[in-house]
C-alpha positions, 0 to 999 in steps of 0.5 A: 531501478531496484526490484524487491521481492514481496510476499504477503501472509495473513496471520493472527495476533497470536502468531504475530506475537510469536514472530515478534519474539523471534525477530527481536534478537536479530531485527530492529524496529524501523527508525520511523516513529519507533517502528509503529505508525499510520500509513495514509493513502489516496489511490487513483484509478481510471475510468475503467477501474483498470488498476483494480481489474489488473490486480483482481485478475492477477495480471503479471505486469501492473501499476498502481498510483497513490499519494501517501503520507504518515501519521496524519502529517501532511508536511511530507507527502509523496506520489508513488508509482508501484510497478509489479512483475509477479512477486517483484516490484519497484517504486518511483516517487516524487514529493508533492505539496499539501495543496497539490494533494488536495487538488488531486483529491478533488479530481483536478489534474490540470496543474500537471501540465506545468510540472517538470518532475518526470513522475508527475508528467507521466501521471499527466499523460496517463490522465489524458489517456485514461481519465484518472480519478481518486477512488479510495482514501484510507489508512492502516496501522503498521509495525515495521522491523528491518534487517540490513543485510538483504535490505529485509523488511517485515511489516505487520499491517492492520486491516485498512480503515477508512478516513472520514472522507472515505464516504465521498468515494462511496464506501462506509467508514468502518474498518475493512477486514482481510477475511470475514467480519468476525475475523480480521487478521493482520497482514505480514508483508515480507520484502527484501532485495536480492536475497533472504538469509537462511537465518531470517527464513527460519524465523517463520518456520512452523507457524500458521500463515496463509500466503495471499495476494490480497491488495488493501486497495482492492479490499477497500474498493470491494467494500464500496463501489466500482462504477466510475460514475459512483466514485 
């Protein structure tokens, strides 16, 4: 498994424009949709909101499970388990069908007992132990830049916005902000494997950036309900 470093910063649109100007000569847009796309997410949690609580209290080792697809295109959907140890993380993924996605979204996990994929089996065991449920469905706009040495990735993420189906999980369908309602900055995520070249580090020097540990999932959940009986 390949661990990656991950750091998050809140930045303004003005700061984002400065960063874009600096990185355009060194990095390149992600090959997916020209580097700009929508990330659609369906997150799972247990009857104790265990994944939310682990992040909220800053637990060093923690997991989260989500189903993800891009640009509203459900022809390619993945189940992802993201495991974090502090600032490093790795992901396990498994491809799923639209039919399986809709079953999970409806809270039906019985089909997991017939799946051979290891990650699906792991999810099935977890469901039997902790009664998993879908708890948040939302999307955000992402602009991604990459630099091959060190497998470096910069992403500018909009605040999460809820899909029309968000209301069934107990939160409204307006955009969630990372900060106050009046000020919704972008989130810059910096990810790399192994090392960060000084050339790339210098691109962020001298800029107003707030290093944060915000989770989009937690932002969305805090917008709505956290009670198991309400989601």
